[in-house]
Biotite code that builds the C-alpha atoms (Angstrom):
import biotite.structure as struc

atoms = struc.array([
    struc.Atom([-5.785, 23.776, -31.185], chain_id="A", res_id=1, res_name="UNK", atom_name="CA", element="C"),
    struc.Atom([-9.518, 23.534, -30.781], chain_id="A", res_id=2, res_name="UNK", atom_name="CA", element="C"),
    struc.Atom([-11.824, 26.441, -31.502], chain_id="A", res_id=3, res_name="UNK", atom_name="CA", element="C"),
    struc.Atom([-12.851, 26.487, -27.833], chain_id="A", res_id=4, res_name="UNK", atom_name="CA", element="C"),
    struc.Atom([-9.561, 27.709, -26.382], chain_id="A", res_id=5, res_name="UNK", atom_name="CA", element="C"),
    struc.Atom([-6.272, 26.096, -25.441], chain_id="A", res_id=6, res_name="UNK", atom_name="CA", element="C"),
    struc.Atom([-7.654, 22.587, -24.970], chain_id="A", res_id=7, res_name="UNK", atom_name="CA", element="C"),
    struc.Atom([-6.345, 19.888, -27.255], chain_id="A", res_id=8, res_name="UNK", atom_name="CA", element="C"),
    struc.Atom([-8.633, 18.557, -29.933], chain_id="A", res_id=9, res_name="UNK", atom_name="CA", element="C"),
    struc.Atom([-9.780, 15.062, -28.849], chain_id="A", res_id=10, res_name="UNK", atom_name="CA", element="C"),
    struc.Atom([-9.478, 13.814, -32.426], chain_id="A", res_id=11, res_name="UNK", atom_name="CA", element="C"),
    struc.Atom([-5.764, 14.657, -32.473], chain_id="A", res_id=12, res_name="UNK", atom_name="CA", element="C"),
    struc.Atom([-4.826, 13.875, -28.869], chain_id="A", res_id=13, res_name="UNK", atom_name="CA", element="C"),
    struc.Atom([-2.149, 11.315, -28.026], chain_id="A", res_id=14, res_name="UNK", atom_name="CA", element="C"),
    struc.Atom([-3.419, 7.838, -27.200], chain_id="A", res_id=15, res_name="UNK", atom_name="CA", element="C"),
    struc.Atom([-3.508, 6.888, -23.537], chain_id="A", res_id=16, res_name="UNK", atom_name="CA", element="C"),
    struc.Atom([-0.983, 4.303, -22.447], chain_id="A", res_id=17, res_name="UNK", atom_name="CA", element="C"),
    struc.Atom([-2.265, 1.430, -20.340], chain_id="A", res_id=18, res_name="UNK", atom_name="CA", element="C"),
    struc.Atom([-0.556, 1.651, -16.946], chain_id="A", res_id=19, res_name="UNK", atom_name="CA", element="C"),
    struc.Atom([-2.883, -0.468, -14.823], chain_id="A", res_id=20, res_name="UNK", atom_name="CA", element="C"),
    struc.Atom([-0.345, -3.209, -14.164], chain_id="A", res_id=21, res_name="UNK", atom_name="CA", element="C"),
    struc.Atom([2.244, -0.685, -12.981], chain_id="A", res_id=22, res_name="UNK", atom_name="CA", element="C"),
    struc.Atom([-0.372, 1.129, -10.905], chain_id="A", res_id=23, res_name="UNK", atom_name="CA", element="C"),
    struc.Atom([-1.322, -2.148, -9.229], chain_id="A", res_id=24, res_name="UNK", atom_name="CA", element="C"),
    struc.Atom([2.301, -2.875, -8.325], chain_id="A", res_id=25, res_name="UNK", atom_name="CA", element="C"),
    struc.Atom([2.873, 0.640, -6.944], chain_id="A", res_id=26, res_name="UNK", atom_name="CA", element="C"),
    struc.Atom([-0.310, 0.619, -4.883], chain_id="A", res_id=27, res_name="UNK", atom_name="CA", element="C"),
    struc.Atom([0.374, -2.868, -3.540], chain_id="A", res_id=28, res_name="UNK", atom_name="CA", element="C"),
    struc.Atom([3.890, -1.852, -2.505], chain_id="A", res_id=29, res_name="UNK", atom_name="CA", element="C"),
    struc.Atom([2.553, 1.075, -0.489], chain_id="A", res_id=30, res_name="UNK", atom_name="CA", element="C"),
    struc.Atom([-0.175, -1.004, 1.135], chain_id="A", res_id=31, res_name="UNK", atom_name="CA", element="C"),
    struc.Atom([2.348, -3.746, 1.918], chain_id="A", res_id=32, res_name="UNK", atom_name="CA", element="C"),
    struc.Atom([4.674, -1.280, 3.648], chain_id="A", res_id=33, res_name="UNK", atom_name="CA", element="C"),
    struc.Atom([1.835, 0.064, 5.756], chain_id="A", res_id=34, res_name="UNK", atom_name="CA", element="C"),
    struc.Atom([0.658, -3.468, 6.503], chain_id="A", res_id=35, res_name="UNK", atom_name="CA", element="C"),
    struc.Atom([3.995, -4.500, 8.028], chain_id="A", res_id=36, res_name="UNK", atom_name="CA", element="C"),
    struc.Atom([4.024, -1.583, 10.441], chain_id="A", res_id=37, res_name="UNK", atom_name="CA", element="C"),
    struc.Atom([0.326, -1.683, 11.288], chain_id="A", res_id=38, res_name="UNK", atom_name="CA", element="C"),
    struc.Atom([0.474, -5.403, 12.089], chain_id="A", res_id=39, res_name="UNK", atom_name="CA", element="C"),
    struc.Atom([3.672, -4.962, 14.127], chain_id="A", res_id=40, res_name="UNK", atom_name="CA", element="C"),
    struc.Atom([2.202, -2.001, 15.996], chain_id="A", res_id=41, res_name="UNK", atom_name="CA", element="C"),
    struc.Atom([-1.031, -3.891, 16.739], chain_id="A", res_id=42, res_name="UNK", atom_name="CA", element="C"),
    struc.Atom([0.962, -6.890, 17.927], chain_id="A", res_id=43, res_name="UNK", atom_name="CA", element="C"),
    struc.Atom([2.970, -4.655, 20.213], chain_id="A", res_id=44, res_name="UNK", atom_name="CA", element="C"),
    struc.Atom([-0.060, -2.779, 21.537], chain_id="A", res_id=45, res_name="UNK", atom_name="CA", element="C"),
    struc.Atom([-2.504, -5.645, 22.092], chain_id="A", res_id=46, res_name="UNK", atom_name="CA", element="C"),
    struc.Atom([-1.258, -8.852, 23.752], chain_id="A", res_id=47, res_name="UNK", atom_name="CA", element="C"),
    struc.Atom([-4.012, -11.026, 22.242], chain_id="A", res_id=48, res_name="UNK", atom_name="CA", element="C"),
    struc.Atom([-3.001, -9.904, 18.736], chain_id="A", res_id=49, res_name="UNK", atom_name="CA", element="C"),
    struc.Atom([0.649, -10.604, 19.555], chain_id="A", res_id=50, res_name="UNK", atom_name="CA", element="C"),
    struc.Atom([-0.417, -14.086, 20.636], chain_id="A", res_id=51, res_name="UNK", atom_name="CA", element="C"),
    struc.Atom([-2.351, -14.509, 17.361], chain_id="A", res_id=52, res_name="UNK", atom_name="CA", element="C"),
    struc.Atom([0.709, -13.478, 15.314], chain_id="A", res_id=53, res_name="UNK", atom_name="CA", element="C"),
    struc.Atom([2.986, -15.919, 17.163], chain_id="A", res_id=54, res_name="UNK", atom_name="CA", element="C"),
    struc.Atom([2.937, -18.647, 14.487], chain_id="A", res_id=55, res_name="UNK", atom_name="CA", element="C"),
    struc.Atom([6.502, -19.854, 15.036], chain_id="A", res_id=56, res_name="UNK", atom_name="CA", element="C"),
    struc.Atom([7.655, -19.588, 18.651], chain_id="A", res_id=57, res_name="UNK", atom_name="CA", element="C"),
    struc.Atom([11.401, -18.985, 18.092], chain_id="A", res_id=58, res_name="UNK", atom_name="CA", element="C"),
    struc.Atom([10.618, -15.762, 16.179], chain_id="A", res_id=59, res_name="UNK", atom_name="CA", element="C"),
    struc.Atom([7.612, -14.681, 18.198], chain_id="A", res_id=60, res_name="UNK", atom_name="CA", element="C"),
    struc.Atom([4.952, -12.417, 16.652], chain_id="A", res_id=61, res_name="UNK", atom_name="CA", element="C"),
    struc.Atom([7.299, -11.428, 13.822], chain_id="A", res_id=62, res_name="UNK", atom_name="CA", element="C"),
    struc.Atom([6.435, -14.667, 12.004], chain_id="A", res_id=63, res_name="UNK", atom_name="CA", element="C"),
    struc.Atom([2.752, -13.784, 11.765], chain_id="A", res_id=64, res_name="UNK", atom_name="CA", element="C"),
    struc.Atom([3.356, -10.084, 11.171], chain_id="A", res_id=65, res_name="UNK", atom_name="CA", element="C"),
    struc.Atom([5.638, -10.652, 8.198], chain_id="A", res_id=66, res_name="UNK", atom_name="CA", element="C"),
    struc.Atom([3.495, -13.426, 6.726], chain_id="A", res_id=67, res_name="UNK", atom_name="CA", element="C"),
    struc.Atom([0.338, -11.325, 7.059], chain_id="A", res_id=68, res_name="UNK", atom_name="CA", element="C"),
    struc.Atom([2.022, -8.306, 5.461], chain_id="A", res_id=69, res_name="UNK", atom_name="CA", element="C"),
    struc.Atom([3.380, -10.343, 2.540], chain_id="A", res_id=70, res_name="UNK", atom_name="CA", element="C"),
    struc.Atom([-0.013, -11.975, 2.017], chain_id="A", res_id=71, res_name="UNK", atom_name="CA", element="C"),
    struc.Atom([-1.707, -8.562, 2.084], chain_id="A", res_id=72, res_name="UNK", atom_name="CA", element="C"),
    struc.Atom([0.789, -7.169, -0.435], chain_id="A", res_id=73, res_name="UNK", atom_name="CA", element="C"),
    struc.Atom([0.304, -10.103, -2.820], chain_id="A", res_id=74, res_name="UNK", atom_name="CA", element="C"),
    struc.Atom([-3.491, -10.062, -2.523], chain_id="A", res_id=75, res_name="UNK", atom_name="CA", element="C"),
    struc.Atom([-3.720, -6.313, -3.203], chain_id="A", res_id=76, res_name="UNK", atom_name="CA", element="C"),
    struc.Atom([-1.344, -6.671, -6.147], chain_id="A", res_id=77, res_name="UNK", atom_name="CA", element="C"),
    struc.Atom([-3.259, -9.609, -7.657], chain_id="A", res_id=78, res_name="UNK", atom_name="CA", element="C"),
    struc.Atom([-6.669, -7.984, -7.149], chain_id="A", res_id=79, res_name="UNK", atom_name="CA", element="C"),
    struc.Atom([-5.669, -4.601, -8.581], chain_id="A", res_id=80, res_name="UNK", atom_name="CA", element="C"),
    struc.Atom([-3.701, -6.147, -11.446], chain_id="A", res_id=81, res_name="UNK", atom_name="CA", element="C"),
    struc.Atom([-6.678, -8.275, -12.462], chain_id="A", res_id=82, res_name="UNK", atom_name="CA", element="C"),
    struc.Atom([-9.040, -5.281, -12.371], chain_id="A", res_id=83, res_name="UNK", atom_name="CA", element="C"),
    struc.Atom([-6.714, -2.658, -13.890], chain_id="A", res_id=84, res_name="UNK", atom_name="CA", element="C"),
    struc.Atom([-4.733, -4.636, -16.497], chain_id="A", res_id=85, res_name="UNK", atom_name="CA", element="C"),
    struc.Atom([-4.847, -2.849, -19.875], chain_id="A", res_id=86, res_name="UNK", atom_name="CA", element="C"),
    struc.Atom([-6.432, 0.322, -18.445], chain_id="A", res_id=87, res_name="UNK", atom_name="CA", element="C"),
    struc.Atom([-5.100, 3.833, -18.026], chain_id="A", res_id=88, res_name="UNK", atom_name="CA", element="C"),
    struc.Atom([-5.188, 4.602, -14.300], chain_id="A", res_id=89, res_name="UNK", atom_name="CA", element="C"),
    struc.Atom([-4.717, 7.979, -12.550], chain_id="A", res_id=90, res_name="UNK", atom_name="CA", element="C"),
    struc.Atom([-1.098, 7.572, -11.489], chain_id="A", res_id=91, res_name="UNK", atom_name="CA", element="C"),
    struc.Atom([-1.066, 10.825, -9.523], chain_id="A", res_id=92, res_name="UNK", atom_name="CA", element="C"),
    struc.Atom([-3.768, 9.652, -7.153], chain_id="A", res_id=93, res_name="UNK", atom_name="CA", element="C"),
    struc.Atom([-2.399, 6.120, -6.904], chain_id="A", res_id=94, res_name="UNK", atom_name="CA", element="C"),
    struc.Atom([1.142, 7.388, -6.362], chain_id="A", res_id=95, res_name="UNK", atom_name="CA", element="C"),
    struc.Atom([0.007, 9.848, -3.690], chain_id="A", res_id=96, res_name="UNK", atom_name="CA", element="C"),
    struc.Atom([-1.950, 7.170, -1.836], chain_id="A", res_id=97, res_name="UNK", atom_name="CA", element="C"),
    struc.Atom([1.035, 4.817, -2.054], chain_id="A", res_id=98, res_name="UNK", atom_name="CA", element="C"),
    struc.Atom([3.327, 7.489, -0.619], chain_id="A", res_id=99, res_name="UNK", atom_name="CA", element="C"),
    struc.Atom([0.880, 8.094, 2.221], chain_id="A", res_id=100, res_name="UNK", atom_name="CA", element="C"),
    struc.Atom([0.867, 4.352, 2.962], chain_id="A", res_id=101, res_name="UNK", atom_name="CA", element="C"),
    struc.Atom([4.670, 4.325, 2.837], chain_id="A", res_id=102, res_name="UNK", atom_name="CA", element="C"),
    struc.Atom([4.756, 7.279, 5.243], chain_id="A", res_id=103, res_name="UNK", atom_name="CA", element="C"),
    struc.Atom([2.366, 5.533, 7.646], chain_id="A", res_id=104, res_name="UNK", atom_name="CA", element="C"),
    struc.Atom([4.532, 2.439, 7.496], chain_id="A", res_id=105, res_name="UNK", atom_name="CA", element="C"),
    struc.Atom([7.675, 4.428, 8.168], chain_id="A", res_id=106, res_name="UNK", atom_name="CA", element="C"),
    struc.Atom([6.200, 6.444, 11.029], chain_id="A", res_id=107, res_name="UNK", atom_name="CA", element="C"),
    struc.Atom([4.700, 3.432, 12.805], chain_id="A", res_id=108, res_name="UNK", atom_name="CA", element="C"),
    struc.Atom([8.017, 1.593, 12.580], chain_id="A", res_id=109, res_name="UNK", atom_name="CA", element="C"),
    struc.Atom([9.712, 4.423, 14.480], chain_id="A", res_id=110, res_name="UNK", atom_name="CA", element="C"),
    struc.Atom([9.488, 3.395, 18.182], chain_id="A", res_id=111, res_name="UNK", atom_name="CA", element="C"),
    struc.Atom([8.814, 6.837, 19.736], chain_id="A", res_id=112, res_name="UNK", atom_name="CA", element="C"),
    struc.Atom([5.810, 7.341, 17.458], chain_id="A", res_id=113, res_name="UNK", atom_name="CA", element="C"),
    struc.Atom([4.432, 3.835, 17.964], chain_id="A", res_id=114, res_name="UNK", atom_name="CA", element="C"),
    struc.Atom([4.889, 4.134, 21.722], chain_id="A", res_id=115, res_name="UNK", atom_name="CA", element="C"),
    struc.Atom([3.213, 7.560, 21.775], chain_id="A", res_id=116, res_name="UNK", atom_name="CA", element="C"),
    struc.Atom([0.198, 6.171, 19.934], chain_id="A", res_id=117, res_name="UNK", atom_name="CA", element="C"),
    struc.Atom([-0.003, 3.399, 22.533], chain_id="A", res_id=118, res_name="UNK", atom_name="CA", element="C"),
    struc.Atom([0.100, 5.930, 25.371], chain_id="A", res_id=119, res_name="UNK", atom_name="CA", element="C"),
    struc.Atom([3.485, 4.818, 26.711], chain_id="A", res_id=120, res_name="UNK", atom_name="CA", element="C"),
])
């Protein structure tokens, strides 16, 4: 115990464990989930975006939506992993943001909510 109260003495504190790679994967997963629903919702709400996402006609806009979401997920993962590898990241903040992204993705994939946001 330090002489200044209940705070741990920095000389005797436990070493921090690098968690940057795990944090990158968790954040990318949340962003990827939100990306799927946001792209699908935009494609449903705006005909020109649906036309843009129609990369393979038998599947319609789903081909572009899923490809865009997967690309977003991989890019966020690669970027964050490269920047955070070997570092100790604040997992509470990253986990909370990832859960918010997951919640956005879930809510936008629920038709009554997506339709309400479109004014239908």
